[in-house]
N, C-alpha and C positions, 0 to 999 in steps of 0.2 A: 518409536518416539522421534519427532523431528525437531531440530534446532533451527531457528530463524535469525538471521542477522541482516539488519537494514543498513543501507548506506546511501549516500547521495544528497542528504539534507544540507542545509546551509542558509546563508543570507542571500536574498535575491531582491532586485528592485521590482516594484509593481510593473506588470506587463511582461515580466521575464518568464523564463522556463527553467524547470529542473526535471531530472529523471532520477527517481528513487529505484533502488534495487533491493531485493530481498533474496539472499542466498540461503538455501536450505541444505541441511546435512542430516544424516542419520536415517533418512527415509526419502523415498521419491515423492516429489510433489504431485506426481500423476495420480496418487491415491486421494488427494485432498481437493476440496474447494479452497481457493486461495483468495485472500482479500487484503485490502488496505483500509484502515480506520484512522481517524484522527481525533485528538483530544486537546482541549484547552483547559487551563486551570479552573477547577470548580464546576466543570461541565462533564457530561457523559461522553463516552467514546462513541463516535458516530461513523457509520459506514461511508467510505469514500467510493470504493469500487470493489467488485468481486468477480472472479472468473471461475466457472465450474470446471470440473475435470474434462468435460466435453468441449470447453471453449466458449460457452455462453457467458455473456457479461451483463452486469447491471451496476448502476451508479447511484450515488446519493443525489438528493435533490439539487438540481441546477448545476451539477458538475459535468454531466455528459456534454461533450462538445469541447470542453477545456481539458479534461483529464482522460487518459486512456490507459487501461490496464492490459497487460499482456503476460503470457507465461511461456517460458522456454523449458520444456520438460527435459530436454537433453542436457541443458546447463543447470537444471534444478534451481531455476531462478525465476522470480516474478518481478515485473517492472511496473512502475507508475510514471507515465509521462504527464507532466503538468505544464500547461501553457497559459498565457494571459493571466498570470498569478495576481491575486489581489491581497491587500493587507489582511482581509478576513480569512484567507487561507492559512495564515500563521497558526501553527499547531505542532504538536508532536505526532508524527505519523508512525503507525504500528502495522506491521505485517502479521497476518493471521492465516493459519492453516487449520481447516476443520474437516473431520470425517466422522460420520456417525459410528464407525467401528473403531477408528484409531485414536479419536480424541480431538481436543481443541488446544491449539498452541499459539503463543504470541512471541514476537520478537521484543527487543528491549526498547525500540522506538528510535526515531531520528527526528531532530528538530528542524522544522522549516520556518524561516522567518522572512516575511515579505515586507520590506520597508525601504523607503528612500533615505 
């Protein structure tokens, strides 16, 4: 079982940047596909970015180029670098770890607010 704790959210102006971190414990993230999802009130949780255990990445629609996911297996941490932020990026961002054998796990989420 893996526990996930997100950090790095906050209030940022449009055009600004943030880096989210997801620190894992209890198991190595090397066994999991790691991802970031986001959710706004009343809407479903959508994929932001995902990185496989082999390092391949994929991104939600129109996010590639502004957002970058990376993983540091040695630090057991996944990052999401977010640039050129827009008000529509405002959401709660969740870290996810998934393995067909070990299960599907979520963090508690971190709020990102893009506003002037």
